[in-house]
mmCIF file of the N, C-alpha and C atoms, coordinates in Angstrom:
data_MODEL
# 
_entry.id   MODEL 
# 
loop_
_atom_site.group_PDB 
_atom_site.id 
_atom_site.type_symbol 
_atom_site.label_atom_id 
_atom_site.label_alt_id 
_atom_site.label_comp_id 
_atom_site.label_asym_id 
_atom_site.label_entity_id 
_atom_site.label_seq_id 
_atom_site.pdbx_PDB_ins_code 
_atom_site.Cartn_x 
_atom_site.Cartn_y 
_atom_site.Cartn_z 
_atom_site.occupancy 
_atom_site.B_iso_or_equiv 
_atom_site.pdbx_formal_charge 
_atom_site.auth_seq_id 
_atom_site.auth_comp_id 
_atom_site.auth_asym_id 
_atom_site.auth_atom_id 
_atom_site.pdbx_PDB_model_num 
ATOM 1   N N  . UNK A 1 1  ? 2.770   -5.341  23.390  1.00 0.00 ? 1  UNK A N  1 
ATOM 2   C CA . UNK A 1 1  ? 3.292   -5.566  22.059  1.00 0.00 ? 1  UNK A CA 1 
ATOM 3   C C  . UNK A 1 1  ? 2.494   -4.745  21.055  1.00 0.00 ? 1  UNK A C  1 
ATOM 4   N N  . UNK A 1 2  ? 3.174   -4.090  20.171  1.00 0.00 ? 2  UNK A N  1 
ATOM 5   C CA . UNK A 1 2  ? 2.530   -3.221  19.184  1.00 0.00 ? 2  UNK A CA 1 
ATOM 6   C C  . UNK A 1 2  ? 1.982   -4.045  18.022  1.00 0.00 ? 2  UNK A C  1 
ATOM 7   N N  . UNK A 1 3  ? 0.746   -3.738  17.609  1.00 0.00 ? 3  UNK A N  1 
ATOM 8   C CA . UNK A 1 3  ? 0.155   -4.444  16.480  1.00 0.00 ? 3  UNK A CA 1 
ATOM 9   C C  . UNK A 1 3  ? 0.733   -3.930  15.173  1.00 0.00 ? 3  UNK A C  1 
ATOM 10  N N  . UNK A 1 4  ? 0.950   -4.840  14.251  1.00 0.00 ? 4  UNK A N  1 
ATOM 11  C CA . UNK A 1 4  ? 1.480   -4.478  12.939  1.00 0.00 ? 4  UNK A CA 1 
ATOM 12  C C  . UNK A 1 4  ? 0.309   -4.098  12.050  1.00 0.00 ? 4  UNK A C  1 
ATOM 13  N N  . UNK A 1 5  ? 0.476   -3.013  11.320  1.00 0.00 ? 5  UNK A N  1 
ATOM 14  C CA . UNK A 1 5  ? -0.546  -2.536  10.410  1.00 0.00 ? 5  UNK A CA 1 
ATOM 15  C C  . UNK A 1 5  ? -0.590  -3.444  9.177   1.00 0.00 ? 5  UNK A C  1 
ATOM 16  N N  . UNK A 1 6  ? -1.767  -3.906  8.799   1.00 0.00 ? 6  UNK A N  1 
ATOM 17  C CA . UNK A 1 6  ? -1.905  -4.822  7.659   1.00 0.00 ? 6  UNK A CA 1 
ATOM 18  C C  . UNK A 1 6  ? -1.400  -4.199  6.356   1.00 0.00 ? 6  UNK A C  1 
ATOM 19  N N  . UNK A 1 7  ? -1.773  -2.950  6.012   1.00 0.00 ? 7  UNK A N  1 
ATOM 20  C CA . UNK A 1 7  ? -1.244  -2.373  4.770   1.00 0.00 ? 7  UNK A CA 1 
ATOM 21  C C  . UNK A 1 7  ? 0.280   -2.275  4.753   1.00 0.00 ? 7  UNK A C  1 
ATOM 22  N N  . UNK A 1 8  ? 0.888   -2.057  5.912   1.00 0.00 ? 8  UNK A N  1 
ATOM 23  C CA . UNK A 1 8  ? 2.346   -2.026  5.969   1.00 0.00 ? 8  UNK A CA 1 
ATOM 24  C C  . UNK A 1 8  ? 2.918   -3.390  5.601   1.00 0.00 ? 8  UNK A C  1 
ATOM 25  N N  . UNK A 1 9  ? 2.300   -4.437  6.056   1.00 0.00 ? 9  UNK A N  1 
ATOM 26  C CA . UNK A 1 9  ? 2.731   -5.789  5.702   1.00 0.00 ? 9  UNK A CA 1 
ATOM 27  C C  . UNK A 1 9  ? 2.594   -6.060  4.221   1.00 0.00 ? 9  UNK A C  1 
ATOM 28  N N  . UNK A 1 10 ? 1.522   -5.549  3.617   1.00 0.00 ? 10 UNK A N  1 
ATOM 29  C CA . UNK A 1 10 ? 1.327   -5.727  2.178   1.00 0.00 ? 10 UNK A CA 1 
ATOM 30  C C  . UNK A 1 10 ? 2.395   -4.978  1.396   1.00 0.00 ? 10 UNK A C  1 
ATOM 31  N N  . UNK A 1 11 ? 2.738   -3.775  1.838   1.00 0.00 ? 11 UNK A N  1 
ATOM 32  C CA . UNK A 1 11 ? 3.793   -2.998  1.176   1.00 0.00 ? 11 UNK A CA 1 
ATOM 33  C C  . UNK A 1 11 ? 5.130   -3.723  1.282   1.00 0.00 ? 11 UNK A C  1 
ATOM 34  N N  . UNK A 1 12 ? 5.440   -4.245  2.464   1.00 0.00 ? 12 UNK A N  1 
ATOM 35  C CA . UNK A 1 12 ? 6.694   -4.978  2.640   1.00 0.00 ? 12 UNK A CA 1 
ATOM 36  C C  . UNK A 1 12 ? 6.722   -6.214  1.738   1.00 0.00 ? 12 UNK A C  1 
ATOM 37  N N  . UNK A 1 13 ? 5.604   -6.937  1.679   1.00 0.00 ? 13 UNK A N  1 
ATOM 38  C CA . UNK A 1 13 ? 5.534   -8.106  0.797   1.00 0.00 ? 13 UNK A CA 1 
ATOM 39  C C  . UNK A 1 13 ? 5.713   -7.698  -0.664  1.00 0.00 ? 13 UNK A C  1 
ATOM 40  N N  . UNK A 1 14 ? 5.135   -6.573  -1.046  1.00 0.00 ? 14 UNK A N  1 
ATOM 41  C CA . UNK A 1 14 ? 5.288   -6.087  -2.420  1.00 0.00 ? 14 UNK A CA 1 
ATOM 42  C C  . UNK A 1 14 ? 6.723   -5.734  -2.754  1.00 0.00 ? 14 UNK A C  1 
ATOM 43  N N  . UNK A 1 15 ? 7.407   -5.101  -1.801  1.00 0.00 ? 15 UNK A N  1 
ATOM 44  C CA . UNK A 1 15 ? 8.812   -4.739  -2.023  1.00 0.00 ? 15 UNK A CA 1 
ATOM 45  C C  . UNK A 1 15 ? 9.673   -5.999  -2.133  1.00 0.00 ? 15 UNK A C  1 
ATOM 46  N N  . UNK A 1 16 ? 9.450   -6.944  -1.248  1.00 0.00 ? 16 UNK A N  1 
ATOM 47  C CA . UNK A 1 16 ? 10.205  -8.200  -1.299  1.00 0.00 ? 16 UNK A CA 1 
ATOM 48  C C  . UNK A 1 16 ? 9.939   -8.929  -2.612  1.00 0.00 ? 16 UNK A C  1 
ATOM 49  N N  . UNK A 1 17 ? 8.679   -8.972  -3.018  1.00 0.00 ? 17 UNK A N  1 
ATOM 50  C CA . UNK A 1 17 ? 8.317   -9.618  -4.282  1.00 0.00 ? 17 UNK A CA 1 
ATOM 51  C C  . UNK A 1 17 ? 8.985   -8.922  -5.461  1.00 0.00 ? 17 UNK A C  1 
ATOM 52  N N  . UNK A 1 18 ? 8.950   -7.588  -5.452  1.00 0.00 ? 18 UNK A N  1 
ATOM 53  C CA . UNK A 1 18 ? 9.581   -6.852  -6.550  1.00 0.00 ? 18 UNK A CA 1 
ATOM 54  C C  . UNK A 1 18 ? 11.080  -7.119  -6.627  1.00 0.00 ? 18 UNK A C  1 
ATOM 55  N N  . UNK A 1 19 ? 11.751  -7.066  -5.497  1.00 0.00 ? 19 UNK A N  1 
ATOM 56  C CA . UNK A 1 19 ? 13.203  -7.264  -5.490  1.00 0.00 ? 19 UNK A CA 1 
ATOM 57  C C  . UNK A 1 19 ? 13.553  -8.699  -5.881  1.00 0.00 ? 19 UNK A C  1 
ATOM 58  N N  . UNK A 1 20 ? 12.848  -9.656  -5.284  1.00 0.00 ? 20 UNK A N  1 
ATOM 59  C CA . UNK A 1 20 ? 13.125  -11.061 -5.598  1.00 0.00 ? 20 UNK A CA 1 
ATOM 60  C C  . UNK A 1 20 ? 12.875  -11.387 -7.058  1.00 0.00 ? 20 UNK A C  1 
ATOM 61  N N  . UNK A 1 21 ? 11.786  -10.903 -7.593  1.00 0.00 ? 21 UNK A N  1 
ATOM 62  C CA . UNK A 1 21 ? 11.466  -11.184 -8.990  1.00 0.00 ? 21 UNK A CA 1 
ATOM 63  C C  . UNK A 1 21 ? 12.383  -10.418 -9.932  1.00 0.00 ? 21 UNK A C  1 
ATOM 64  N N  . UNK A 1 22 ? 12.835  -9.267  -9.516  1.00 0.00 ? 22 UNK A N  1 
ATOM 65  C CA . UNK A 1 22 ? 13.788  -8.507  -10.344 1.00 0.00 ? 22 UNK A CA 1 
ATOM 66  C C  . UNK A 1 22 ? 15.110  -9.247  -10.424 1.00 0.00 ? 22 UNK A C  1 
ATOM 67  N N  . UNK A 1 23 ? 15.559  -9.787  -9.298  1.00 0.00 ? 23 UNK A N  1 
ATOM 68  C CA . UNK A 1 23 ? 16.807  -10.551 -9.293  1.00 0.00 ? 23 UNK A CA 1 
ATOM 69  C C  . UNK A 1 23 ? 16.685  -11.823 -10.133 1.00 0.00 ? 23 UNK A C  1 
ATOM 70  N N  . UNK A 1 24 ? 15.501  -12.401 -10.150 1.00 0.00 ? 24 UNK A N  1 
ATOM 71  C CA . UNK A 1 24 ? 15.261  -13.614 -10.945 1.00 0.00 ? 24 UNK A CA 1 
ATOM 72  C C  . UNK A 1 24 ? 14.828  -13.268 -12.365 1.00 0.00 ? 24 UNK A C  1 
ATOM 73  N N  . UNK A 1 25 ? 14.727  -11.998 -12.665 1.00 0.00 ? 25 UNK A N  1 
ATOM 74  C CA . UNK A 1 25 ? 14.266  -11.460 -13.964 1.00 0.00 ? 25 UNK A CA 1 
ATOM 75  C C  . UNK A 1 25 ? 12.918  -12.052 -14.382 1.00 0.00 ? 25 UNK A C  1 
ATOM 76  N N  . UNK A 1 26 ? 11.997  -12.131 -13.412 1.00 0.00 ? 26 UNK A N  1 
ATOM 77  C CA . UNK A 1 26 ? 10.629  -12.554 -13.712 1.00 0.00 ? 26 UNK A CA 1 
ATOM 78  C C  . UNK A 1 26 ? 9.760   -11.303 -13.645 1.00 0.00 ? 26 UNK A C  1 
ATOM 79  N N  . UNK A 1 27 ? 9.540   -10.680 -14.782 1.00 0.00 ? 27 UNK A N  1 
ATOM 80  C CA . UNK A 1 27 ? 8.894   -9.368  -14.849 1.00 0.00 ? 27 UNK A CA 1 
ATOM 81  C C  . UNK A 1 27 ? 7.435   -9.350  -14.399 1.00 0.00 ? 27 UNK A C  1 
ATOM 82  N N  . UNK A 1 28 ? 6.646   -10.408 -14.635 1.00 0.00 ? 28 UNK A N  1 
ATOM 83  C CA . UNK A 1 28 ? 5.272   -10.358 -14.079 1.00 0.00 ? 28 UNK A CA 1 
ATOM 84  C C  . UNK A 1 28 ? 5.249   -10.220 -12.561 1.00 0.00 ? 28 UNK A C  1 
ATOM 85  N N  . UNK A 1 29 ? 6.209   -10.809 -11.878 1.00 0.00 ? 29 UNK A N  1 
ATOM 86  C CA . UNK A 1 29 ? 6.282   -10.669 -10.423 1.00 0.00 ? 29 UNK A CA 1 
ATOM 87  C C  . UNK A 1 29 ? 6.607   -9.256  -9.995  1.00 0.00 ? 29 UNK A C  1 
ATOM 88  N N  . UNK A 1 30 ? 7.466   -8.593  -10.764 1.00 0.00 ? 30 UNK A N  1 
ATOM 89  C CA . UNK A 1 30 ? 7.799   -7.194  -10.471 1.00 0.00 ? 30 UNK A CA 1 
ATOM 90  C C  . UNK A 1 30 ? 6.551   -6.329  -10.630 1.00 0.00 ? 30 UNK A C  1 
ATOM 91  N N  . UNK A 1 31 ? 5.780   -6.585  -11.664 1.00 0.00 ? 31 UNK A N  1 
ATOM 92  C CA . UNK A 1 31 ? 4.553   -5.820  -11.905 1.00 0.00 ? 31 UNK A CA 1 
ATOM 93  C C  . UNK A 1 31 ? 3.532   -6.077  -10.795 1.00 0.00 ? 31 UNK A C  1 
ATOM 94  N N  . UNK A 1 32 ? 3.405   -7.319  -10.368 1.00 0.00 ? 32 UNK A N  1 
ATOM 95  C CA . UNK A 1 32 ? 2.466   -7.652  -9.284  1.00 0.00 ? 32 UNK A CA 1 
ATOM 96  C C  . UNK A 1 32 ? 2.891   -6.965  -7.982  1.00 0.00 ? 32 UNK A C  1 
ATOM 97  N N  . UNK A 1 33 ? 4.182   -6.976  -7.694  1.00 0.00 ? 33 UNK A N  1 
ATOM 98  C CA . UNK A 1 33 ? 4.684   -6.301  -6.491  1.00 0.00 ? 33 UNK A CA 1 
ATOM 99  C C  . UNK A 1 33 ? 4.401   -4.811  -6.527  1.00 0.00 ? 33 UNK A C  1 
ATOM 100 N N  . UNK A 1 34 ? 4.629   -4.203  -7.680  1.00 0.00 ? 34 UNK A N  1 
ATOM 101 C CA . UNK A 1 34 ? 4.348   -2.771  -7.815  1.00 0.00 ? 34 UNK A CA 1 
ATOM 102 C C  . UNK A 1 34 ? 2.852   -2.494  -7.664  1.00 0.00 ? 34 UNK A C  1 
ATOM 103 N N  . UNK A 1 35 ? 2.031   -3.378  -8.198  1.00 0.00 ? 35 UNK A N  1 
ATOM 104 C CA . UNK A 1 35 ? 0.575   -3.200  -8.079  1.00 0.00 ? 35 UNK A CA 1 
ATOM 105 C C  . UNK A 1 35 ? 0.137   -3.298  -6.620  1.00 0.00 ? 35 UNK A C  1 
ATOM 106 N N  . UNK A 1 36 ? 0.737   -4.200  -5.856  1.00 0.00 ? 36 UNK A N  1 
ATOM 107 C CA . UNK A 1 36 ? 0.411   -4.290  -4.426  1.00 0.00 ? 36 UNK A CA 1 
ATOM 108 C C  . UNK A 1 36 ? 0.732   -2.990  -3.708  1.00 0.00 ? 36 UNK A C  1 
ATOM 109 N N  . UNK A 1 37 ? 1.918   -2.459  -3.977  1.00 0.00 ? 37 UNK A N  1 
ATOM 110 C CA . UNK A 1 37 ? 2.343   -1.230  -3.313  1.00 0.00 ? 37 UNK A CA 1 
ATOM 111 C C  . UNK A 1 37 ? 1.442   -0.064  -3.717  1.00 0.00 ? 37 UNK A C  1 
ATOM 112 N N  . UNK A 1 38 ? 1.185   0.076   -4.999  1.00 0.00 ? 38 UNK A N  1 
ATOM 113 C CA . UNK A 1 38 ? 0.335   1.180   -5.459  1.00 0.00 ? 38 UNK A CA 1 
ATOM 114 C C  . UNK A 1 38 ? -1.086  1.047   -4.932  1.00 0.00 ? 38 UNK A C  1 
ATOM 115 N N  . UNK A 1 39 ? -1.593  -0.177  -4.870  1.00 0.00 ? 39 UNK A N  1 
ATOM 116 C CA . UNK A 1 39 ? -2.945  -0.389  -4.343  1.00 0.00 ? 39 UNK A CA 1 
ATOM 117 C C  . UNK A 1 39 ? -3.072  0.076   -2.906  1.00 0.00 ? 39 UNK A C  1 
ATOM 118 N N  . UNK A 1 40 ? -2.082  -0.226  -2.087  1.00 0.00 ? 40 UNK A N  1 
ATOM 119 C CA . UNK A 1 40 ? -2.112  0.200   -0.690  1.00 0.00 ? 40 UNK A CA 1 
ATOM 120 C C  . UNK A 1 40 ? -2.000  1.718   -0.602  1.00 0.00 ? 40 UNK A C  1 
ATOM 121 N N  . UNK A 1 41 ? -1.098  2.304   -1.380  1.00 0.00 ? 41 UNK A N  1 
ATOM 122 C CA . UNK A 1 41 ? -0.927  3.759   -1.324  1.00 0.00 ? 41 UNK A CA 1 
ATOM 123 C C  . UNK A 1 41 ? -2.188  4.491   -1.768  1.00 0.00 ? 41 UNK A C  1 
ATOM 124 N N  . UNK A 1 42 ? -2.832  4.004   -2.812  1.00 0.00 ? 42 UNK A N  1 
ATOM 125 C CA . UNK A 1 42 ? -4.058  4.647   -3.300  1.00 0.00 ? 42 UNK A CA 1 
ATOM 126 C C  . UNK A 1 42 ? -5.170  4.519   -2.266  1.00 0.00 ? 42 UNK A C  1 
ATOM 127 N N  . UNK A 1 43 ? -5.317  3.342   -1.666  1.00 0.00 ? 43 UNK A N  1 
ATOM 128 C CA . UNK A 1 43 ? -6.391  3.166   -0.681  1.00 0.00 ? 43 UNK A CA 1 
ATOM 129 C C  . UNK A 1 43 ? -6.148  4.021   0.566   1.00 0.00 ? 43 UNK A C  1 
ATOM 130 N N  . UNK A 1 44 ? -4.898  4.154   0.994   1.00 0.00 ? 44 UNK A N  1 
ATOM 131 C CA . UNK A 1 44 ? -4.586  5.006   2.143   1.00 0.00 ? 44 UNK A CA 1 
ATOM 132 C C  . UNK A 1 44 ? -4.864  6.474   1.845   1.00 0.00 ? 44 UNK A C  1 
ATOM 133 N N  . UNK A 1 45 ? -4.502  6.921   0.655   1.00 0.00 ? 45 UNK A N  1 
ATOM 134 C CA . UNK A 1 45 ? -4.756  8.305   0.266   1.00 0.00 ? 45 UNK A CA 1 
ATOM 135 C C  . UNK A 1 45 ? -6.256  8.584   0.232   1.00 0.00 ? 45 UNK A C  1 
ATOM 136 N N  . UNK A 1 46 ? -7.019  7.646   -0.300  1.00 0.00 ? 46 UNK A N  1 
ATOM 137 C CA . UNK A 1 46 ? -8.468  7.800   -0.360  1.00 0.00 ? 46 UNK A CA 1 
ATOM 138 C C  . UNK A 1 46 ? -9.055  7.886   1.053   1.00 0.00 ? 46 UNK A C  1 
ATOM 139 N N  . UNK A 1 47 ? -8.604  7.011   1.956   1.00 0.00 ? 47 UNK A N  1 
ATOM 140 C CA . UNK A 1 47 ? -9.112  7.031   3.325   1.00 0.00 ? 47 UNK A CA 1 
ATOM 141 C C  . UNK A 1 47 ? -8.786  8.340   4.031   1.00 0.00 ? 47 UNK A C  1 
ATOM 142 N N  . UNK A 1 48 ? -7.600  8.879   3.792   1.00 0.00 ? 48 UNK A N  1 
ATOM 143 C CA . UNK A 1 48 ? -7.244  10.162  4.409   1.00 0.00 ? 48 UNK A CA 1 
ATOM 144 C C  . UNK A 1 48 ? -8.141  11.281  3.908   1.00 0.00 ? 48 UNK A C  1 
ATOM 145 N N  . UNK A 1 49 ? -8.435  11.283  2.617   1.00 0.00 ? 49 UNK A N  1 
ATOM 146 C CA . UNK A 1 49 ? -9.308  12.321  2.068   1.00 0.00 ? 49 UNK A CA 1 
ATOM 147 C C  . UNK A 1 49 ? -10.720 12.212  2.626   1.00 0.00 ? 49 UNK A C  1 
ATOM 148 N N  . UNK A 1 50 ? -11.218 10.987  2.752   1.00 0.00 ? 50 UNK A N  1 
ATOM 149 C CA . UNK A 1 50 ? -12.558 10.789  3.305   1.00 0.00 ? 50 UNK A CA 1 
ATOM 150 C C  . UNK A 1 50 ? -12.592 11.264  4.751   1.00 0.00 ? 50 UNK A C  1 
ATOM 151 N N  . UNK A 1 51 ? -11.569 10.930  5.515   1.00 0.00 ? 51 UNK A N  1 
ATOM 152 C CA . UNK A 1 51 ? -11.519 11.357  6.920   1.00 0.00 ? 51 UNK A CA 1 
ATOM 153 C C  . UNK A 1 51 ? -11.449 12.877  7.036   1.00 0.00 ? 51 UNK A C  1 
ATOM 154 N N  . UNK A 1 52 ? -10.680 13.519  6.176   1.00 0.00 ? 52 UNK A N  1 
ATOM 155 C CA . UNK A 1 52 ? -10.598 14.985  6.213   1.00 0.00 ? 52 UNK A CA 1 
ATOM 156 C C  . UNK A 1 52 ? -11.945 15.624  5.892   1.00 0.00 ? 52 UNK A C  1 
ATOM 157 N N  . UNK A 1 53 ? -12.644 15.072  4.907   1.00 0.00 ? 53 UNK A N  1 
ATOM 158 C CA . UNK A 1 53 ? -13.968 15.623  4.549   1.00 0.00 ? 53 UNK A CA 1 
ATOM 159 C C  . UNK A 1 53 ? -14.953 15.451  5.690   1.00 0.00 ? 53 UNK A C  1 
ATOM 160 N N  . UNK A 1 54 ? -14.905 14.288  6.351   1.00 0.00 ? 54 UNK A N  1 
ATOM 161 C CA . UNK A 1 54 ? -15.805 14.066  7.473   1.00 0.00 ? 54 UNK A CA 1 
ATOM 162 C C  . UNK A 1 54 ? -15.502 15.025  8.621   1.00 0.00 ? 54 UNK A C  1 
ATOM 163 N N  . UNK A 1 55 ? -14.233 15.231  8.907   1.00 0.00 ? 55 UNK A N  1 
ATOM 164 C CA . UNK A 1 55 ? -13.878 16.144  9.978   1.00 0.00 ? 55 UNK A CA 1 
ATOM 165 C C  . UNK A 1 55 ? -14.220 17.583  9.629   1.00 0.00 ? 55 UNK A C  1 
ATOM 166 N N  . UNK A 1 56 ? -14.062 17.969  8.389   1.00 0.00 ? 56 UNK A N  1 
ATOM 167 C CA . UNK A 1 56 ? -14.405 19.327  7.967   1.00 0.00 ? 56 UNK A CA 1 
ATOM 168 C C  . UNK A 1 56 ? -15.918 19.537  8.048   1.00 0.00 ? 56 UNK A C  1 
ATOM 169 N N  . UNK A 1 57 ? -16.681 18.505  7.751   1.00 0.00 ? 57 UNK A N  1 
ATOM 170 C CA . UNK A 1 57 ? -18.137 18.599  7.840   1.00 0.00 ? 57 UNK A CA 1 
ATOM 171 C C  . UNK A 1 57 ? -18.619 18.746  9.264   1.00 0.00 ? 57 UNK A C  1 
ATOM 172 N N  . UNK A 1 58 ? -17.936 18.181  10.204  1.00 0.00 ? 58 UNK A N  1 
ATOM 173 C CA . UNK A 1 58 ? -18.332 18.262  11.609  1.00 0.00 ? 58 UNK A CA 1 
ATOM 174 C C  . UNK A 1 58 ? -18.112 19.648  12.183  1.00 0.00 ? 58 UNK A C  1 
ATOM 175 N N  . UNK A 1 59 ? -17.087 20.352  11.705  1.00 0.00 ? 59 UNK A N  1 
ATOM 176 C CA . UNK A 1 59 ? -16.755 21.665  12.258  1.00 0.00 ? 59 UNK A CA 1 
ATOM 177 C C  . UNK A 1 59 ? -17.585 22.796  11.656  1.00 0.00 ? 59 UNK A C  1 
ATOM 178 N N  . UNK A 1 60 ? -18.251 22.537  10.557  1.00 0.00 ? 60 UNK A N  1 
ATOM 179 C CA . UNK A 1 60 ? -19.038 23.605  9.916   1.00 0.00 ? 60 UNK A CA 1 
ATOM 180 C C  . UNK A 1 60 ? -20.319 23.884  10.636  1.00 0.00 ? 60 UNK A C  1 
# 
């Protein structure tokens, strides 16, 4: 059985929260959902950059 990635679960929860709160017109929930998604995307981008720098340092 394949393990589910935790950040993927957070993104899915954020999307569900955004859609549900948008349908209910509860705008703070939409903002919280967007913040969850952006937080995961920013942290993933940062981790990729750190990994690239580490790998580039090893080859020099």
